[in-house]
Structures are given as structure tokens and as C-alpha cells.
N, C-alpha and C positions, 0 to 999 in steps of 0.2 A: 503494499501499500504506499503510495505518494505521502511523504511527512507534511510536504506544504498543505496537500489538500485535506490530511488529518487535522492539522492546525486550523485551518478553516475552518471543517466542520465544528471544532470543539468551541473555535469562539462564537460561531451560528447559534450552537446550543446552548451555550451556556450566559450569552446574551448578556454580559457585564466585562468589565476591565480583568484581566488574568494576568500575574505575575508569570514570568518566564519559568519559575520553579514548579507552579503549578500547572503549566503547560506541560513541562517535560514529564511531570508525574501522569496527569492525564494521558498522554500519548505514549506512554512507555518509553521514550527516548531520550537521549544524554540532553541535557542543556545546551551542550556546544553545536548539535545537530538541529534541537529545536529555534535557535538563534538563527542559524543559517537560513532555516525552513521561514520563519517570521521574515527575515530581510530578503526574501524572494518572495512571500507573500506583498509585504509591503511594496515593494517595486513592481507588482504585478498588478495589484489593485489602482498604484497612480499612472500606471499609463492606460486604463481602461475608462471608457465612458460607458461609466456605473453610478448607478443610483447610492452603491455602498463604498464605505471605504474601510482601511485596517488605521487604527490610531494609537501612537502610543501615549500614555499619561503615566502619571505619579502611581496609580492602583496597578498599571501592566498594559496589555495590548486587548483591544476591543474592535471588533467588527460590528460597525453600524451605519445606520441611514446619514448620508451627507446633511448637512444644514440646511441647505437650498430646497430639501424635501422632506423636513419634518412636520411642514404643514399639511401634508397629506396624512399623517398619523392620525392628528386633531379630527380632520374631517372625515376620515375613511371609518377611524375606530375611537370616535370620542367616548371618553369615560363616563360623561353624563354624571358628573357627580355635584350634589349641590353644595352649596356655599358651609355648611354644617359636616357635611361628610369633608369635604376638603380639608375644613378646620381641626377635625379629628385626624385625620391622616397627618396634618403636619405635626400635630403634638405626638401621635406616636413616631413619627419621621424623627423628631427631634430628643424626643426623651425615652424610643425605645431601646431596648426591648421594654415595656413596660406592662405592669399588669392590669386588668380590666378594671380593678377595682379603684387603682390609682385615677386611671382615666376617667371615672366616670366622678371621682372627687373633683378634678380640674373640669370638666367640661359638662356636667350633669346627666341626669336618666337618660337624655334622648341619646348617649351614644351608643346605645345597645342596638337600637335601627340600624345605627350608622358603620357600627362594627360588622354587623350582618351583611348589610351591602356591600363594604369594605373587603370583606370575606369573599361573598360571591364574586365581586368583579377582579379577586386576586390582587390587590394591593398591598394585601396585610396577610399575616396567619395568626390562627388562634389555637393555641395548646394549653391544654391544662397543667397545673402548675402542681408538681409533687405536694401529697398532703396539703391539699388546699382546694377551697370552692370555687375560686377565682383563675382568669386564663392569662395566660401571658401573650402580649401583641406585640407584632413586628412587622416591619416593612418588607415587601417580596421584592423577588429581581424585577419584575414587572413594574414597581413602584420606580425605580431606578430609571428602567429603559423608557418607560413613559415619560418621566418629567424631565428625562435626559440629566441626569446630575449622577457624579462618581461618587459623591459621597453628601452626607446629610450637612456636612458644613457649607456645599456649595449652595444648599437652600438659602442661606444666611445672608450669601451677597448677591442675592438676587430682589429686589425693591420690591417685585410683586408679592413675592413670596414674605417679605416680610410684614406687607400689609396684612396679609392672610393671617400671617400667626399673630399679628397685633390684635383680632379679634376671638384668638383661642385663651 
């Protein structure tokens, strides 16, 4: 199997930045060979007339939609989240993983419906805490991909997200 195409497939399937070490582990190949495959993949995508690109960031390498096509994501597959759900999602992203009990303390009892909606739309996961009646909530890979952020700190740099959080 061609290592370059295998790395491309891994980046596609994981849908988030991956460090060289993780790519080597997932592909079961030495890091030096993975790095060579990445360089080949980066070069290949830089010469393609494609809506996708391979980028390197502080978190690693990712296969992503080029910025000029991001409007299609929101038009074709909108999240259709209400303001309350977006604010709840912002709190989970910033304080997560967070217990559902703590989230209710911060946002009120209306979060139960919002959490259900966010789980259904795959923006968060909800897992039972050990020896407790409450759940632990955390954002998913879809959250990072949909909102085009590499980490939660990037949310704080965006003025629109800051306005959203001000209502939380």
C-alpha cells in the first residue's frame, strides 16, 4: 500500500490535525518515512486544482477544505443551532470536559434540551461519570471541524465567539 495515500486516508478519516508521531503510529510506519510521505502529499496538494488542502499547524497536519469553500459547509450542512444551544456549546468547549450538573449551574435547567440536541447533532459527547448520576460533556471532532478551530483557545481570539460567550 502506498504510504502517501495511506497518510491521506488517515488525515481524511481523523478530520483533525495529527502530529507526526500519531501519524506514524496509525500508519505503522517509521516517522522518517511518514515525514517523506507528508512532504509528497503537501507538494501534491499544492499543485492540484482542488477544494482540499493539506496544512501544517502547531497541532500537526490536517486535510481540510480550503477557506474559500467554507461557505458551502454552512450552506449545505448547516448546524441549525439556536442561540441557547450555541451558548451552551461554547461553555462546554471552554470549560470542558464539564459535568452536566455544573453546566446546569452555569446555564440553567434549559440546557437539558440543548445537550440532547447537541448530542444528536454530534457536536458533543455525553458519558456517565463513575459512581455518579451526572454526565461528563465534551466537544467532538465535528465541533472542531465545523467551527474551523484547532483548539478552544482559538475561539477566544474570534470577536464573534467572544460576543457569543458574553451571553453565556
